N, C-alpha and C positions, 0 to 999 in steps of 0.2 A: 507432345509439346512442340510448338512451332519453333523456327530458328530464333526468333526474337526472345521467346521465353527461355530457351536453352542458353542463349548468350547472357541474359540477365542473371540466370541462376549461376552460371559459371563465374561471372564477375563478382556476384554477391558472396558466393562461397569463398572465393579467394580473399575477401576482406574480413571474413570471420562470421558472416551470417550463416548460421548452421541450418536454418529453415528458410526456404524461399518458395513463394507461390504467387500466381497471378490470377486475376479475375476481372472480367469486364464490369464496369460500373453500371449498376441498375438500381431500381428502388428496392430497398430491403423490406421484406414482408414482416415487419416487427412493429407496425404502428399500434396495434391493439395492445401488445405487451408493454411498449414504452409509455403509452398514454395511461394505462392502468397502473403501472409502476410508479409514475410520477403522481397520479391522483391519490395513490395510497400513502403518499408522503415519504416514500422510501429514499428519496434523494437526501433527506435530512437537511443538514446545513450546506450541502453541495448545490447551492442555488444556480450555479453555472450550468448544471445539467437541465435545468428547466428552460434554458434559452436555446434557440436554433434547432428546435425539434425537427422541423421539416428537412433541414439540411442533414441532420444525422441519418435520416431515413433515405434521403435522396441527395448524395453529395454533389451531384451535377447542378443543383440549385445554386450552390456556392461557387462551383468551378465548372461552368458550362463547357469549357474547352476539354475537360478531362474525359477520357474514354475507358481507362483501365486503372487498376490499382495493383501495385506490387506489395505483397505482404511479406514481412521479414521477421525472423526470430534470431536473437542474439543470446547465447547461453550465459548464465552466471553460476557461480558456485553455490551449491546447496548449503544450508546452515550446518554448523557443527552440532554434535549431540548436545542437548540442553544440560546445563549443570544441575545435578541433583542437590547440590549444597547451596543454591542461590540464596536461600533464606539466611543461612549462617554467614555467608560471605557478603551479603547485601549487594548482590549482582542483579542488574537488569538484563533485558533481552531486546535485541534489535533485529528486525527482519533481515535475512541474508542479502537481499537485493540492495540494501542501503550501504553496504560496505564500499569504501573508497569513493572515488569521484562520482558525482551525480550522474545517473544513467542517462538523463536527458542530454547531457554534454557528451558523454562517451559514445552513445549510439548516434547522436546527431553528427558527430565528427565522422563516423563510418558512413553515414548516409551522404554526407557531402562528398566524400571520396568516391562513393558509388555513382553519384550523379556525374562527377567529372569523367569517370570511366565510360558511362553509358552515353554521355554527350559526345564523346569522341567518336562513338560508333554511329550515333544518330544526332548530328549537330542541329538539325531543325526541330527536334523533339523538345517537349517541355516536361520537366520533372519538378515535383514539389514535395519536400520531405515532411514527415510528421513523426513525432515520438511522444505519445501520450498527450497530445495537444489537439486543439481544434475539434469541430463536431464530427469526429470519426468514431464509429462503433468498431473498435479495433478487433475484438474477438470475432465479431460477425464476418468481417472481411478476411481475417486470417483463416477462418473456417472455410469461407468460399474460395480462398486461394489454395486450399488443400493442406494447410499446415497442421491441422488436427481437428478434434471435435471438442465442443464445449461440454465439459464434464459435469457430473453431479455437484461438484464443488464450485461450479460456475466459472472455472478457469479453463483456458485452452489446454488440452492434453494431447501429447504426441506419444505414440507407442514406444518410441526409443528415446526421445528427449525428455519425456515426462512433462513437467510444467516449469522447470527452472530456466526460463528464458524471458527476455524482454521482447515486446512487440514494437514494430515500427512499420511505416508505410511510405510508399512513393506514389503519388498521383501522377499520371502521365497521359499524354494524348496519343500514345501508341495504342493500337488495337491488339489486345492480347486475348488468347483463347480462354474459355471457361474450362474448369476441371470438375470431375465428379465430387460431390460433397463427401467428406470422410464419414465412415461408419462410426457409430457410438460403441465404445469398448468398455464402458463402465459396468455393464452387466448388472448383477444384483448387489454389487459392493456398495455399502453405505458407511464405510469407515469415516469419511469426511463429515457426514451428518452427525454421527455419534461422537466424533472427536472434537467438534467445534466447542470451545469452552463456554461460549455465551449463547449457543443455540441459534446462531444467525442463519444457518443453512437449513433449507428444506429441500425437497427433491428438485434439483436443477434450478433452484432459486435461492436468493440471498436477501436478507433484510440488512442493508448496510448500517442501519441505526443500532444494530446489535453487534456488528463486526468489530473486532479489536483493531484491525487496520484502520477502519474509518474513525473509530473513537479516539485513537491515539494520534491521528494525522489531520483528518478533514474536519472533525468536530472541534469547534473553537470554544465552546462554552463549558459549563460544568458537566462532567461525565455522570450519567445517571447512577445514583447510589447503588441500585440493585445489581448493576453490572460490574462495579468496581472489584469485588472479590474475585470474580471469574477471570479478570484480566491478569491475575497473578503478577509476574514481573515483566510483562511486555510493556515497553515504553515507546516503541516506534514500530508499527506494523505487527504482523503475525505470520508465522509459517506453518501453523498446525495442520491446516487442511491439505498442505502439500506434503508435510512430513508423513502423514498417515496414508497417503495415496499409494497404492501398489505400483502405479506406473512410475513412481520415483524410487522404487526399491533399489535400483542399481546405481542411483546417484552417489557419487563419491564425496562424502562429507569431509571438509578440511578439519585440521586440528582446531582446538578452541582458540578463539580470537577475542582479546579484551575489548576491541571496538564493538563487537556484537554482544558482549557481556560486560558492560561498563560498571564501574563501582558507583553505586547510586548516590552516596553522600557527596562525592566529588562533583557530580552533575548538579545536585541540588544547590551547591554553593556557587554556581556560575552566575556572574553578573552579565549584563548585556554584552560588554566587550569580550568577556570570556567565552560566551556562547558563540559569538561571531568567529573568534579566533579558532575555537575547537572544531566547528562544524562548517566553516566557509567552504563552498564548493561541493558539499555533500547533499544528499537527499534529505537529511535530517533537518535542514533549515526550513523545510516545508511546515514543520510544526510551530515555528517561531519559539522564542525562548519560553514564553508563558505556557504554551501548550506542552512543551517537553518537560518542564519542571512540574507541571500539574501531573503528568503521567508518572514522573519519578516519585512524587509524593504518594500516589496511589500504590505503586510497587513497594515502597518502603512500608506502607501500612499493611500490605499483604505479607510481609516477611514474618510477622509475629515476633520479631527480634527486638528486644529492648535497646540494643546498641544503635538502632535507627532513631531513637528519640532525640538525641542532641541536634542532629542535622535538621530534623523536622521542627524543633523548637526555634532554631535560627530562621527557618523559612516562614515562621509566623510574622516576621518583620519584612518579608519580601515586598518590593514595590508593587507587585501585581496582586490584586485581590483574588484572582483565580488560583494563584499558587498558595496564598495564605489560607483560603478556604479548604483546599484539598489537603494541605498540611495539617489543618485542624482535624479533618476527618480521619487522617492517618493516625494522629496521636490518640484520638478517641478509640480507634480500633486496637491500638497497641495497649492502651490503658497504663495504669501505674500512677503513683502519686506525682512524680515530677512532670509527667505528660499532662495530667489533669490540671495541675497548678499553672503550667504554661498556657494552656488553653483558656483558663479562667482569666489570667492577666490579659491575654490578647483580646478576649471577648469584651472586656471593659473599655478598651480603646479602639475597637474596630469600627472604622467609619463606613465601610461598604456594606450595604444590606445583604447581598448574596453571601459574602464571606462571613458576615455576622451570623447568618442563619446556619451556615455549615458549623460554626463554632458552637452555637447553641445545641445543634443536633448531637455534636460530639460530647457535650457535657450531659445531655439527657440520656445518651446511649448506655 
């Protein structure tokens, strides 16, 4: 590691970046994979991934001044053990990374402090920060910076840090040395493949259209009916492929946190102002209110608990057709006289075609 790399690593570590690596900017040899992945429709409703493809593969098309990239990792707490009684308690599940202030803001603040420190050492240098934004293939550059290998679950894995960390990048005009690519240490382990609830993972590849994280966050329309039962009580993200990974076996899980296991009827009752008040400044706002309540309705339908019926009946009058439709599905899944009667009443007055179709399917089921 040259003097510049060592100084960058020292300053980054001091600020809380547990993983630091550098790589010269070059063309990523992933064009065939990216083109095929997009042509197969795997971006789903993430249409932003279809834009700026050339820049994703060759960042210097967008930033011709840049010569190197600094890849960084910031740890976060692993999830607490899942509640075995979530069906009885009507509890949802939120991915561990979403706890607290939005990671874009948290990590972005650290990057700004790092830039200030590095600029004091190299006042003529240019640094540009990124946290899960822009046409940056983060895992690829993190791997090329030596932070870890891309595992069978498609996440970046580190032998000591596992995968519970955020990625961030600094583009710079400093010339930094290349490092050897990390070896793959997944071996013959396939726990992530067999553990994925929806079968989204195949060997070193993922179909986001089946991924619970995608379905609960990026997917804006109705969740495919065939996938809803497998989502169980996940309402924002999913941690399963990390929980089962042996490289996370030593991760210290915190005690149960009600923010990561919220009471579902309470969420389903949130109006627009309530949603903003509860989730302002957190990553959960990414779903928007309609998306979160859609997910909550699915989770309540998966509880099999008749105590979920009253809150779902109330949701049949929600201003969002997406929420009304999924509440109808959930009531159809729970069954019972009061649930069916409520769906019948809602069906008679439902003006939205998609929601009405959900209600009809619930009555036919």
